[in-house]
PLY file of the C-alpha trace (Angstrom):
ply
format ascii 1.0
element vertex 263
property float x
property float y
property float z
element edge 262
property int vertex1
property int vertex2
end_header
-13.31 10.65 -10.46
-16.41 8.54 -9.77
-14.89 5.46 -11.41
-11.60 6.04 -9.59
-13.28 6.42 -6.19
-15.48 3.37 -6.80
-12.39 1.27 -7.58
-10.50 2.62 -4.58
-13.41 2.04 -2.23
-14.00 -1.50 -3.53
-10.36 -2.48 -2.98
-10.27 -0.79 0.42
-13.40 -2.61 1.59
-12.08 -5.91 0.27
-8.75 -5.48 2.06
-10.48 -4.51 5.28
-12.75 -7.57 5.20
-9.78 -9.84 4.49
-7.88 -8.41 7.44
-10.77 -9.21 9.76
-11.55 -12.67 8.39
-8.17 -14.11 7.37
-5.82 -11.58 9.02
-2.95 -12.67 6.72
-2.95 -13.35 2.97
-0.43 -14.22 0.28
2.16 -11.50 -0.31
1.82 -11.54 -4.10
-1.95 -11.12 -3.96
-1.62 -8.45 -1.29
0.93 -6.58 -3.40
-1.46 -6.57 -6.37
-4.31 -5.16 -4.29
-2.11 -2.56 -2.63
-0.82 -1.26 -5.95
-4.38 -0.65 -7.19
-5.36 0.97 -3.87
-2.34 3.31 -3.83
-2.74 4.08 -7.52
-6.38 5.12 -7.19
-5.71 6.99 -3.94
-3.13 9.23 -5.63
-5.52 9.81 -8.53
-8.11 11.54 -6.34
-6.17 14.78 -5.59
-4.96 14.90 -9.20
-8.57 14.70 -10.40
-9.46 17.59 -8.10
-6.62 19.67 -9.54
-7.76 18.94 -13.10
-11.35 19.93 -12.30
-10.16 23.18 -10.67
-8.13 24.06 -13.77
-11.17 23.49 -15.98
-13.24 25.87 -13.82
-10.45 28.45 -13.95
-10.34 28.34 -17.75
-14.14 28.54 -18.00
-14.33 31.67 -15.80
-11.07 33.53 -16.42
-10.54 32.50 -20.06
-14.10 32.04 -21.34
-13.24 32.87 -24.97
-10.59 30.14 -25.07
-12.55 27.52 -23.13
-14.02 25.83 -26.20
-10.60 25.59 -27.85
-8.70 24.41 -24.76
-11.21 22.06 -23.06
-12.03 19.83 -26.00
-13.11 16.21 -25.66
-9.80 14.97 -27.05
-7.76 17.04 -24.61
-10.00 15.93 -21.77
-9.24 12.29 -22.54
-5.53 13.19 -22.76
-5.71 14.85 -19.33
-7.43 11.81 -17.84
-4.71 9.55 -19.23
-2.03 11.90 -17.85
-3.65 11.81 -14.42
-3.70 8.01 -14.40
-0.07 7.87 -15.54
1.02 10.31 -12.84
-0.88 8.27 -10.27
0.96 5.10 -11.33
4.45 6.62 -11.39
5.06 6.61 -7.59
4.02 2.98 -7.03
5.66 1.25 -10.01
9.28 1.82 -8.83
8.29 0.37 -5.45
7.32 -2.89 -7.17
10.62 -3.11 -9.04
12.63 -2.39 -5.87
10.59 -4.99 -3.99
11.30 -7.62 -6.65
15.01 -6.80 -6.56
15.50 -6.70 -2.78
13.19 -9.41 -1.39
13.85 -13.15 -1.74
11.48 -15.38 -3.69
10.22 -17.05 -0.53
8.83 -13.72 0.66
6.30 -13.62 -2.20
5.04 -17.12 -1.32
4.56 -16.33 2.36
1.55 -14.82 4.13
1.50 -11.41 5.73
-0.82 -8.82 7.26
-1.76 -6.84 4.16
-0.64 -3.24 4.58
1.71 -1.04 2.58
4.28 -0.74 5.37
4.31 -4.53 5.80
4.94 -5.28 2.11
6.99 -2.29 0.96
9.10 -2.32 4.12
12.44 -1.20 2.72
13.55 2.07 4.42
14.13 3.68 1.02
10.55 2.91 -0.02
9.14 4.43 3.18
11.12 7.63 2.63
10.17 7.72 -1.03
6.49 7.33 -0.13
6.60 10.32 2.21
8.38 12.50 -0.34
6.00 11.59 -3.17
2.99 12.36 -0.98
4.43 15.76 -0.07
5.15 16.59 -3.71
1.70 15.57 -4.93
-0.16 17.37 -2.15
1.92 20.53 -2.56
1.23 20.58 -6.30
-2.50 20.09 -5.83
-2.77 22.64 -3.02
-0.92 25.28 -5.06
-3.23 24.58 -8.00
-6.37 24.93 -5.89
-5.16 28.08 -4.12
-4.14 29.75 -7.41
-7.38 28.92 -9.21
-9.50 29.91 -6.20
-8.01 33.39 -5.88
-8.14 34.02 -9.61
-11.81 33.00 -9.70
-12.51 35.01 -6.55
-11.18 38.15 -8.22
-13.36 37.43 -11.23
-16.34 36.94 -8.91
-16.12 40.55 -7.71
-17.99 41.54 -10.84
-21.03 39.72 -9.35
-20.91 37.11 -12.07
-23.05 34.20 -10.92
-21.01 31.59 -12.78
-17.82 32.89 -11.18
-19.35 32.65 -7.70
-20.51 29.12 -8.43
-17.04 28.19 -9.67
-15.51 29.71 -6.53
-17.74 27.54 -4.37
-16.73 24.52 -6.45
-13.05 25.23 -5.76
-13.82 25.52 -2.04
-15.54 22.14 -2.22
-12.44 20.70 -3.88
-10.35 22.11 -1.05
-12.53 20.38 1.54
-12.30 17.11 -0.39
-8.51 17.45 -0.63
-8.32 18.13 3.10
-10.23 14.92 3.74
-7.99 13.05 1.30
-5.02 14.06 3.46
-6.34 11.63 6.09
-4.91 8.90 3.86
-1.39 10.22 4.39
-1.57 11.01 8.10
-3.69 7.95 8.91
-0.83 5.41 9.31
1.11 7.75 11.61
-1.97 8.44 13.70
-2.81 4.72 13.86
0.68 3.85 15.09
0.48 6.53 17.78
-2.95 5.44 18.99
-1.99 1.74 18.99
1.08 2.58 21.07
-1.04 4.49 23.60
-4.01 2.08 23.58
-2.63 -1.38 22.68
-5.79 -3.08 23.97
-7.98 -1.38 21.32
-6.06 -2.28 18.17
-9.05 -3.62 16.23
-11.26 -0.69 17.22
-8.60 1.80 16.15
-8.17 0.10 12.78
-11.90 0.04 12.13
-12.39 3.70 13.10
-9.41 4.73 11.00
-10.79 2.77 8.06
-14.13 4.61 8.24
-12.54 8.07 8.51
-9.72 7.57 5.98
-11.37 5.47 3.26
-15.16 5.62 3.60
-15.95 9.18 4.66
-14.12 11.12 1.88
-15.61 8.91 -0.86
-19.06 8.94 0.72
-19.35 12.74 0.97
-18.22 13.43 -2.60
-21.18 11.87 -4.49
-23.66 13.16 -1.91
-22.44 16.76 -2.23
-22.27 16.69 -6.01
-25.69 15.07 -6.20
-27.33 17.64 -3.93
-25.74 20.49 -5.91
-27.21 19.16 -9.14
-30.47 21.01 -9.89
-32.17 18.12 -11.69
-31.32 15.70 -8.88
-32.56 18.16 -6.23
-35.82 18.69 -8.11
-36.66 14.99 -8.21
-35.43 14.46 -4.65
-37.70 17.22 -3.32
-40.62 15.88 -5.36
-40.12 12.39 -3.98
-39.78 13.61 -0.39
-42.85 15.84 -0.65
-44.91 13.02 -2.13
-43.80 10.72 0.69
-44.57 13.27 3.39
-48.04 14.12 2.03
-49.05 10.51 1.37
-52.20 9.69 3.35
-51.75 7.10 6.11
-53.34 3.67 5.82
-56.25 3.04 8.26
-55.16 0.89 11.19
-58.41 -1.10 11.49
-58.05 -2.47 7.99
-61.47 -1.10 7.00
-62.20 0.93 3.92
-64.42 3.84 3.34
-66.14 3.92 0.01
-68.61 6.37 -1.45
-70.80 5.59 -4.37
-72.87 8.15 -6.08
-75.89 7.32 -8.22
-77.52 10.55 -9.09
-78.40 12.13 -5.72
-78.24 8.91 -3.66
-75.10 8.17 -1.64
-74.19 4.85 0.02
-71.43 4.81 2.60
-69.79 1.66 4.04
0 1
1 2
2 3
3 4
4 5
5 6
6 7
7 8
8 9
9 10
10 11
11 12
12 13
13 14
14 15
15 16
16 17
17 18
18 19
19 20
20 21
21 22
22 23
23 24
24 25
25 26
26 27
27 28
28 29
29 30
30 31
31 32
32 33
33 34
34 35
35 36
36 37
37 38
38 39
39 40
40 41
41 42
42 43
43 44
44 45
45 46
46 47
47 48
48 49
49 50
50 51
51 52
52 53
53 54
54 55
55 56
56 57
57 58
58 59
59 60
60 61
61 62
62 63
63 64
64 65
65 66
66 67
67 68
68 69
69 70
70 71
71 72
72 73
73 74
74 75
75 76
76 77
77 78
78 79
79 80
80 81
81 82
82 83
83 84
84 85
85 86
86 87
87 88
88 89
89 90
90 91
91 92
92 93
93 94
94 95
95 96
96 97
97 98
98 99
99 100
100 101
101 102
102 103
103 104
104 105
105 106
106 107
107 108
108 109
109 110
110 111
111 112
112 113
113 114
114 115
115 116
116 117
117 118
118 119
119 120
120 121
121 122
122 123
123 124
124 125
125 126
126 127
127 128
128 129
129 130
130 131
131 132
132 133
133 134
134 135
135 136
136 137
137 138
138 139
139 140
140 141
141 142
142 143
143 144
144 145
145 146
146 147
147 148
148 149
149 150
150 151
151 152
152 153
153 154
154 155
155 156
156 157
157 158
158 159
159 160
160 161
161 162
162 163
163 164
164 165
165 166
166 167
167 168
168 169
169 170
170 171
171 172
172 173
173 174
174 175
175 176
176 177
177 178
178 179
179 180
180 181
181 182
182 183
183 184
184 185
185 186
186 187
187 188
188 189
189 190
190 191
191 192
192 193
193 194
194 195
195 196
196 197
197 198
198 199
199 200
200 201
201 202
202 203
203 204
204 205
205 206
206 207
207 208
208 209
209 210
210 211
211 212
212 213
213 214
214 215
215 216
216 217
217 218
218 219
219 220
220 221
221 222
222 223
223 224
224 225
225 226
226 227
227 228
228 229
229 230
230 231
231 232
232 233
233 234
234 235
235 236
236 237
237 238
238 239
239 240
240 241
241 242
242 243
243 244
244 245
245 246
246 247
247 248
248 249
249 250
250 251
251 252
252 253
253 254
254 255
255 256
256 257
257 258
258 259
259 260
260 261
261 262
């Protein structure tokens, strides 16, 4: 998930900078960047669903966890997630190649998904695929959360920790939904406030792309005990560090037997 979010955030930042500096870019290059951005965006909720399933198996099926969650099967699940993330966007590319003339790919355009994949069928397909993916992930999180919550009634500390992890995944998924409602909200705000188009795009970019990926590593880092230990140690050392004298002087004490010289 870290690699996926880093890739998604890098492409999103690059596209945003290009929109502000150049405004329009080549359609072929824009299409390549958009495919990576959409691909990694769809991977995020699928990663959350996979992590929730692993917690469910660890708490509710502890005797089978070692046999089910092996390293080989983990790699297979990661590959499956990446394949499922690529499935919705690949047909869009083939339909675009079949419906648009060759001159379109040599022209320049404002780089957004609705501007490139503008066929009405592709817009409808995008909405349906988002609904299917989000419904699948939400059902997975709700099912695993309630099963772990029932297991947590036995006051098992690991079960309670897993339950909190599923809740965190739900919050992350809720923030990921900004990606799907963002374009609709942008269009509505631009229609109401046409004089603040650039401000609306920048604010939407921060909320939709930056905020969900920024909170995830911070939360997981703070929840890590080793990270918290070193963070507290560093903060305490910084807070208790003695201030440097303002007058630039130094105070030295030398002891030779019972004699003391002070400067």
